C-alpha positions as CSV (number, residue, x, y, z in Angstrom):
1,M,77.0,149.8,62.1
2,K,75.1,146.5,62.0
3,E,73.5,147.5,58.6
4,N,77.0,148.3,57.3
5,N,78.3,145.0,58.6
6,T,75.5,143.1,57.0
7,E,76.3,144.8,53.7
8,H,79.9,143.7,54.1
9,L,78.9,140.1,54.7
10,N,76.7,140.2,51.6
11,I,79.6,141.5,49.5
12,D,81.8,138.8,51.1
13,E,79.4,136.1,49.9
14,K,79.4,137.5,46.4
15,M,83.1,137.6,46.3
16,S,83.4,133.9,47.3
17,K,83.8,131.7,44.2
18,P,81.4,128.7,44.0
19,N,84.1,126.4,42.8
20,D,86.6,127.7,45.5
21,S,87.0,124.2,47.0
22,I,88.5,123.5,50.4
23,W,91.5,122.0,48.7
24,Q,92.0,125.2,46.6
25,Q,91.7,127.3,49.8
26,L,94.2,125.0,51.5
27,K,96.7,125.5,48.7
28,D,96.2,129.2,48.8
29,A,96.7,129.3,52.6
30,I,100.0,127.4,52.4
31,R,101.2,129.2,49.3
32,G,100.1,132.6,50.4
33,T,97.5,134.9,48.9
34,E,96.9,138.6,48.2
35,A,93.3,138.3,49.5
36,D,91.9,141.3,51.3
37,Y,90.9,139.9,54.7
38,T,88.6,142.9,55.4
39,Q,86.5,141.9,52.4
40,I,86.3,138.1,51.9
41,T,84.0,136.0,54.1
42,I,85.0,135.7,57.8
43,K,85.1,131.9,57.6
44,K,87.5,132.0,54.6
45,A,89.6,134.7,56.2
46,I,90.0,132.6,59.3
47,F,90.9,129.6,57.3
48,L,93.5,131.4,55.0
49,L,95.2,133.0,58.0
50,S,94.9,130.2,60.6
51,V,96.2,127.3,58.4
52,P,99.7,128.8,58.0
53,M,99.7,130.2,61.5
54,I,98.8,126.7,62.8
55,L,101.6,125.1,60.8
56,E,104.0,127.8,61.8
57,L,103.3,127.2,65.5
58,V,103.4,123.4,65.1
59,M,106.8,123.9,63.6
60,E,107.8,126.0,66.6
61,S,106.5,123.5,69.1
62,T,108.2,120.7,67.2
63,F,111.4,122.7,67.7
64,A,110.8,122.5,71.5
65,V,109.6,118.9,71.5
66,V,112.6,117.7,69.4
67,D,115.0,119.4,71.9
68,I,113.4,117.8,74.9
69,F,113.2,114.4,73.2
70,F,117.0,114.2,72.6
71,V,117.9,116.0,75.8
72,G,115.7,113.5,77.7
73,M,118.1,110.7,76.5
74,I,120.9,112.3,78.6
75,N,119.4,112.3,82.1
76,P,116.7,114.1,84.1
77,S,119.1,116.7,85.3
78,A,119.7,117.7,81.7
79,V,115.9,118.1,81.2
80,A,115.7,120.1,84.4
81,T,118.5,122.4,83.1
82,V,116.5,123.1,80.0
83,G,113.5,123.9,82.2
84,L,115.4,126.2,84.5
85,T,117.0,128.0,81.6
86,E,113.6,128.5,80.1
87,T,112.5,130.3,83.2
88,Y,114.9,133.1,82.2
89,L,114.1,132.8,78.5
90,F,110.5,133.3,79.5
91,F,111.4,136.9,80.5
92,L,112.9,137.3,77.0
93,Y,109.8,135.7,75.5
94,S,107.8,138.2,77.5
95,I,109.5,141.2,75.8
96,A,109.6,139.5,72.4
97,M,105.9,138.5,72.5
98,G,104.9,141.9,74.0
99,L,106.6,143.7,71.1
100,S,105.1,141.1,68.7
101,M,101.6,141.9,69.9
102,A,102.2,145.6,69.3
103,V,103.8,145.0,65.9
104,T,101.0,142.8,64.8
105,A,98.3,145.3,65.9
106,I,100.1,148.3,64.3
107,V,101.0,146.6,61.1
108,A,97.5,145.0,60.8
109,R,95.9,148.4,61.4
110,R,98.1,150.2,58.8
111,I,97.3,147.4,56.3
112,G,93.6,147.7,57.0
113,E,93.9,151.5,56.4
114,K,95.7,150.7,53.1
115,N,98.8,152.5,54.4
116,E,101.6,150.1,53.2
117,I,104.4,152.6,53.8
118,G,103.3,153.1,57.5
119,A,103.3,149.3,57.9
120,S,106.8,149.0,56.5
121,K,108.1,151.8,58.8
122,A,106.6,150.1,61.8
123,A,108.4,146.9,60.8
124,V,111.8,148.6,60.7
125,Q,111.4,150.4,64.0
126,S,110.3,147.2,65.7
127,I,113.4,145.3,64.6
128,I,115.6,148.1,66.0
129,V,113.8,148.0,69.3
130,G,114.1,144.2,69.4
131,L,117.8,144.2,68.9
132,V,118.4,146.8,71.7
133,A,116.1,144.7,74.1
134,S,118.2,141.6,73.5
135,L,121.5,143.0,74.7
136,P,121.0,142.7,78.5
137,F,120.0,139.0,78.1
138,M,123.1,138.4,76.0
139,V,125.4,139.8,78.6
140,A,123.7,137.9,81.5
141,G,123.8,134.6,79.7
142,I,127.4,134.8,78.6
143,F,128.9,136.0,81.9
144,F,126.5,134.8,84.6
145,A,125.1,131.5,83.5
146,K,126.1,129.5,86.6
147,D,124.9,132.2,88.9
148,L,121.5,132.2,87.2
149,L,121.1,128.5,87.5
150,T,122.2,128.6,91.1
151,L,119.5,131.1,91.9
152,M,116.9,128.7,90.5
153,G,118.1,125.9,92.7
154,A,119.9,123.8,90.0
155,D,121.6,120.6,91.0
156,T,125.3,119.8,90.8
157,W,125.2,118.3,87.3
158,A,123.5,121.4,85.9
159,L,126.2,123.7,87.4
160,E,129.1,121.6,86.2
161,H,127.8,120.6,82.7
162,G,124.4,122.2,81.9
163,Y,125.5,125.9,82.3
164,R,126.9,125.8,78.7
165,Y,123.3,125.3,77.5
166,T,122.3,128.4,79.4
167,Q,125.2,130.4,77.9
168,W,124.3,129.5,74.4
169,M,120.5,130.1,74.7
170,L,120.8,133.5,76.5
171,G,123.9,134.6,74.7
172,G,122.3,134.0,71.3
173,N,118.9,135.4,72.3
174,A,118.9,138.0,69.5
175,V,117.8,135.4,67.0
176,I,114.9,134.4,69.2
177,M,113.8,138.1,69.5
178,L,114.1,138.8,65.8
179,L,112.3,135.5,64.9
180,F,109.3,136.5,67.0
181,I,109.2,140.1,65.8
182,I,109.6,139.6,62.1
183,N,107.1,136.8,62.0
184,A,104.7,139.1,63.8
185,I,105.3,141.7,61.0
186,F,104.3,139.1,58.4
187,R,101.3,137.9,60.4
188,G,100.0,141.5,60.9
189,A,100.3,142.1,57.2
190,G,98.5,138.9,56.3
191,D,101.6,137.1,55.1
192,A,101.2,134.2,57.5
193,A,102.4,131.7,54.9
194,I,105.8,133.4,54.9
195,A,106.1,133.1,58.7
196,M,105.2,129.4,58.3
197,R,107.8,128.7,55.7
198,V,110.5,130.4,57.7
199,L,109.9,128.1,60.7
200,W,109.9,125.1,58.4
201,I,113.5,126.0,57.5
202,S,114.5,126.7,61.1
203,N,113.0,123.5,62.4
204,G,114.3,121.4,59.5
205,I,117.9,122.5,60.4
206,N,117.3,121.9,64.1
207,L,115.9,118.4,63.4
208,I,119.1,117.4,61.6
209,L,121.6,119.1,63.9
210,D,120.1,118.2,67.2
211,P,121.1,114.5,67.3
212,L,124.4,115.2,65.5
213,L,125.6,117.8,67.9
214,I,124.2,116.2,71.1
215,F,125.5,112.7,70.5
216,G,128.1,113.2,67.8
217,W,128.6,111.3,64.5
218,G,131.8,110.6,62.6
219,P,134.1,113.6,62.8
220,I,131.4,115.6,64.7
221,P,132.1,115.5,68.4
222,A,129.4,114.9,71.0
223,Y,128.6,118.2,72.7
224,G,125.9,116.8,74.9
225,I,123.3,119.3,76.2
226,E,125.4,122.2,74.8
227,G,124.8,120.7,71.3
228,A,121.0,121.1,71.7
229,A,121.5,124.9,72.2
230,M,124.0,125.1,69.3
231,A,121.5,123.4,67.0
232,T,118.7,125.8,68.1
233,N,120.8,128.9,67.5
234,I,122.0,127.8,64.1
235,G,118.5,126.9,63.0
236,R,116.9,130.1,64.3
237,G,119.8,132.3,63.0
238,T,119.3,130.9,59.5
239,A,115.6,131.5,59.7
240,V,116.2,135.2,60.6
241,L,118.4,135.7,57.6
242,V,115.7,134.2,55.4
243,Q,113.1,136.5,57.1
244,L,115.2,139.6,56.4
245,F,115.7,138.6,52.8
246,V,112.0,138.1,52.2
247,L,111.1,141.3,54.0
248,F,113.3,143.4,51.7
249,Q,112.3,141.4,48.6
250,G,108.6,141.9,49.4
251,G,105.8,139.6,50.6
252,K,102.3,139.5,49.3
253,H,101.3,142.5,51.5
254,I,104.4,144.2,52.9
255,K,107.9,145.2,51.6
256,V,110.6,147.2,53.3
257,L,112.6,149.6,51.1
258,V,116.1,151.1,51.7
259,S,114.4,154.5,52.3
260,H,112.7,153.0,55.4
261,L,116.0,152.2,57.1
262,R,116.2,155.1,59.4
263,L,115.2,155.9,63.0
264,D,111.7,157.2,63.2
265,V,111.2,158.3,66.8
266,K,107.4,158.9,66.4
267,V,106.8,155.4,65.1
268,M,109.2,153.8,67.6
269,L,107.4,155.5,70.5
270,N,104.1,154.3,69.2
271,I,105.4,150.8,69.2
272,L,106.8,151.1,72.7
273,K,103.6,152.6,74.0
274,T,101.5,149.9,72.5
275,S,103.9,147.1,73.5
276,I,104.1,148.2,77.2
277,G,100.8,146.4,78.0
278,G,101.8,143.3,75.9
279,I,105.2,143.1,77.6
280,G,103.5,143.6,81.0
281,Q,101.0,140.8,80.4
282,M,103.7,138.4,79.3
283,L,106.0,139.4,82.2
284,V,103.2,138.7,84.7
285,A,102.4,135.3,83.2
286,M,106.0,134.3,82.7
287,S,107.2,135.5,86.1
288,A,104.3,133.5,87.6
289,W,105.8,130.5,85.7
290,V,109.2,131.2,87.2
291,F,107.7,131.2,90.7
292,L,106.0,127.9,90.0
293,M,109.2,126.3,88.7
294,R,111.0,127.6,91.8
295,I,108.3,125.8,94.0
296,L,108.7,122.7,91.9
297,S,112.5,122.8,92.2
298,D,112.0,122.5,96.0
299,V,110.1,119.3,95.4
300,G,112.9,117.9,93.3
301,S,114.5,117.6,89.9
302,E,111.9,115.0,88.8
303,A,109.1,117.5,89.5
304,V,110.8,120.1,87.3
305,A,111.6,117.5,84.6
306,G,108.0,116.2,84.6
307,A,106.5,119.7,84.4
308,T,109.0,120.7,81.6
309,I,108.1,117.7,79.5
310,A,104.4,118.1,80.1
311,I,104.5,121.8,79.1
312,R,106.3,120.9,75.9
313,I,103.6,118.3,75.1
314,M,100.9,120.9,75.8
315,M,102.6,123.5,73.6
316,F,102.8,121.0,70.7
317,M,99.2,119.9,71.0
318,M,97.8,123.4,71.5
319,M,99.5,125.1,68.6
320,P,96.5,124.8,66.3
321,A,94.5,126.7,69.0
322,W,97.1,129.4,69.2
323,G,97.1,129.6,65.4
324,L,93.4,130.3,65.4
325,S,93.9,132.9,68.1
326,N,96.6,134.6,66.1
327,A,94.3,134.7,63.1
328,A,91.7,136.4,65.2
329,A,94.2,139.1,66.2
330,T,95.1,139.8,62.6
331,L,91.4,140.0,61.6
332,V,90.6,142.3,64.5
333,G,93.4,144.7,63.7
334,Q,92.7,144.8,59.9
335,N,89.0,145.1,60.3
336,L,89.2,147.9,62.9
337,G,91.6,149.7,60.5
338,A,89.0,149.2,57.7
339,G,86.3,150.7,60.0
340,S,84.4,147.4,60.5
341,P,84.3,146.7,64.3
342,E,81.3,144.5,64.1
343,R,82.9,142.3,61.6
344,A,86.0,142.2,63.8
345,E,83.8,140.9,66.7
346,Q,82.2,138.3,64.5
347,A,85.6,136.9,63.6
348,V,86.4,136.5,67.3
349,W,83.2,134.6,68.1
350,R,83.7,132.3,65.1
351,A,87.4,131.6,65.9
352,G,86.5,131.1,69.6
353,F,83.9,128.4,68.7
354,Y,86.5,126.6,66.5
355,N,89.1,126.8,69.3
356,M,86.7,125.4,71.9
357,A,85.8,122.4,69.8
358,F,89.5,121.6,69.0
359,L,90.6,121.9,72.7
360,I,87.8,119.6,73.9
361,L,89.4,117.0,71.6
362,V,92.8,117.7,73.0
363,S,91.5,117.4,76.6
364,V,90.2,114.0,75.9
365,I,93.5,112.9,74.5
366,F,95.4,114.3,77.5
367,F,93.0,112.6,79.9
368,A,93.1,109.2,78.3
369,F,96.7,109.0,77.1
370,N,98.8,111.1,79.4
371,E,101.2,108.4,80.5
372,E,101.7,107.2,76.9
373,L,102.6,110.8,75.8
374,M,105.1,111.2,78.7
375,N,106.6,107.8,77.9
376,I,107.7,109.1,74.5
377,F,110.2,111.5,76.1
378,T,111.4,109.7,79.2
379,E,111.6,106.3,80.9
380,D,111.9,107.6,84.4
381,A,108.8,106.4,86.2
382,K,108.6,109.3,88.7
383,V,109.0,111.9,85.9
384,I,106.2,110.1,83.9
385,A,103.9,110.1,86.9
386,I,104.4,113.8,87.6
387,G,104.0,114.9,84.0
388,S,101.0,112.7,83.5
389,E,99.2,114.3,86.5
390,W,99.9,117.7,85.1
391,L,98.4,116.8,81.7
392,Q,95.3,115.2,83.3
393,I,94.6,118.1,85.6
394,L,95.0,120.8,83.0
395,S,92.8,119.0,80.5
396,F,89.8,119.9,82.7
397,S,90.3,123.6,82.0
398,F,90.6,123.5,78.2
399,F,86.9,124.0,77.5
400,V,87.3,127.6,78.9
401,Y,91.0,128.0,77.9
402,G,90.1,128.0,74.2
403,W,87.9,131.1,74.6
404,W,90.5,132.8,76.7
405,M,93.2,132.4,74.1
406,V,91.0,134.0,71.4
407,T,89.7,136.9,73.4
408,V,93.1,137.8,74.7
409,Q,94.5,137.9,71.2
410,A,91.5,139.9,70.1
411,F,92.4,142.6,72.8
412,N,96.0,142.5,71.5
413,G,95.0,142.7,67.9
414,A,93.0,145.8,68.7
415,G,96.0,147.3,70.4
416,D,94.4,147.1,73.9
417,T,97.3,145.2,75.5
418,R,96.8,146.8,78.9
419,T,93.5,145.1,79.8
420,P,95.0,141.6,79.7
421,T,97.9,142.8,81.8
422,Y,95.7,144.0,84.6
423,I,93.7,140.7,84.4
424,N,97.0,138.7,84.5
425,I,98.2,140.5,87.6
426,V,95.1,139.6,89.5
427,F,94.8,136.0,88.4
428,F,98.4,134.9,88.1
429,W,100.2,137.0,90.8
430,L,97.4,137.4,93.4
431,I,95.7,134.0,93.0
432,Q,97.9,131.5,91.2
433,I,101.3,132.0,93.0
434,P,99.9,132.2,96.6
435,L,97.6,129.3,96.0
436,A,100.3,127.2,94.5
437,Y,102.6,127.9,97.4
438,Y,99.9,127.2,100.0
439,L,98.8,123.9,98.4
440,A,102.3,122.6,97.6
441,I,104.2,123.7,100.7
442,H,101.8,124.4,103.6
443,L,99.4,121.5,102.7
444,D,102.3,119.4,101.5
445,L,100.5,118.4,98.3
446,Q,103.9,119.0,96.5
447,Q,103.6,119.2,92.7
448,S,99.9,118.3,92.8
449,G,99.2,121.5,94.7
450,V,101.0,123.5,91.9
451,F,99.0,121.8,89.2
452,W,95.6,122.4,90.9
453,A,96.5,126.0,91.5
454,V,97.2,126.5,87.8
455,F,93.8,124.8,87.0
456,V,91.9,127.1,89.3
457,S,93.6,130.3,88.1
458,E,93.5,129.6,84.4
459,T,89.8,128.5,84.4
460,S,88.9,131.7,86.4
461,V,90.9,134.0,84.1
462,G,89.3,132.5,81.0
463,L,85.8,133.2,82.2
464,F,86.6,136.7,83.4
465,T,88.4,137.7,80.2
466,L,85.4,136.5,78.1
467,W,83.1,138.7,80.2
468,I,85.3,141.8,79.7
469,F,85.5,141.1,76.0
470,K,81.7,141.2,75.7
471,K,81.7,144.8,77.0
472,G,83.3,145.8,73.7
473,R,85.5,148.7,74.8
474,W,88.4,147.2,72.7
475,K,86.6,148.4,69.6
476,T,87.5,152.0,70.3
477,M,91.3,151.6,70.6
478,Q,93.5,153.8,68.5
479,V,97.0,152.7,67.5
């Protein structure tokens, strides 16, 4: 296998054009390319895939940062409402991301096998599954928004005014689900540039509508926090329409035909089977976050607001790292489909090194400029202090976290979504939550106890996941 892999790499080098400059590759990455990611050099493949994935995720995190920037102008309770609503959206994200992992793995594997029809059928079935999964969240959000916020310990303002934000976000969750899944289809196929452009459209609309609908302008009334949710739904809904149009028109590597629009139980069951582990790992991680937010809500609204803003800042700054990780998932899936497991592993080590280097830089920024970053979004001194502490403590774990991100996505790209699930159960449920409760409540360290518990668990899970990855069992997965 190693000899075969060396032969592949020699072919890769021959296929690389001497005059293929970094600027030309950058243009190709943004524009989209028909390159075969199982044949070109690993370095070039990572670059062509990760650039649009990074820009896609930067756009998605911009979406979150813009919302919290404008909502932060209302009051801390409004920010806390967003944070509490997101604890429920995290369950939705768990399903959407779990399905996305399965879709990326299956589509990438079919593309690697040169089975374009199989990839298209998987795309259609995943969309159907996503729509069905969104229905319970829609009903819960529309009819039980106040009850859900009460359960999370929301304050009076949230129950009187903020619940409309929850209604909009959960009631319109289908656009979130589809946005995740269809972009996963494009990423698995190698059409990362399409996913990137879709989020440019979505976020462009949100950037314009957010201040208009929150604060009003001319004939447009001020909807307050409800306006932020309205802008989000309109932006994402428009993006989904564009996604569907492009999917049926055909991207560089995948196209859905009218003949594919039918239920295929076999393909659907394969998606569900592969996604169980992905949904499980995300549910474990997200439910752990819900428990952490519940602990923080006992500390106070400022603690929830500080953590909410800090996590948005982290999401924004870490998007390039997730882009690299997603590129690794696509390369693993496609190369396993092409029968090149050693090349798949090399792609992970290369992406992991790049990720580590980038996150070391981010950790320095968080350590040195945490208060300045928080001050962009709020003037509340207590909220700034709490969020700054979170950024500073978590920055210590980024050296390991970069490797964890890539190796987890490598498992998912291979279709081995169960291994990360078992790992998450141990480190998030059995270590993170009990430790956070003990430090925050029993030792009365309050939010500091929660932050240090997250540091301990995430550093530990990163090291353990890397050790499991090196064993190589993921190379034998069939999807």
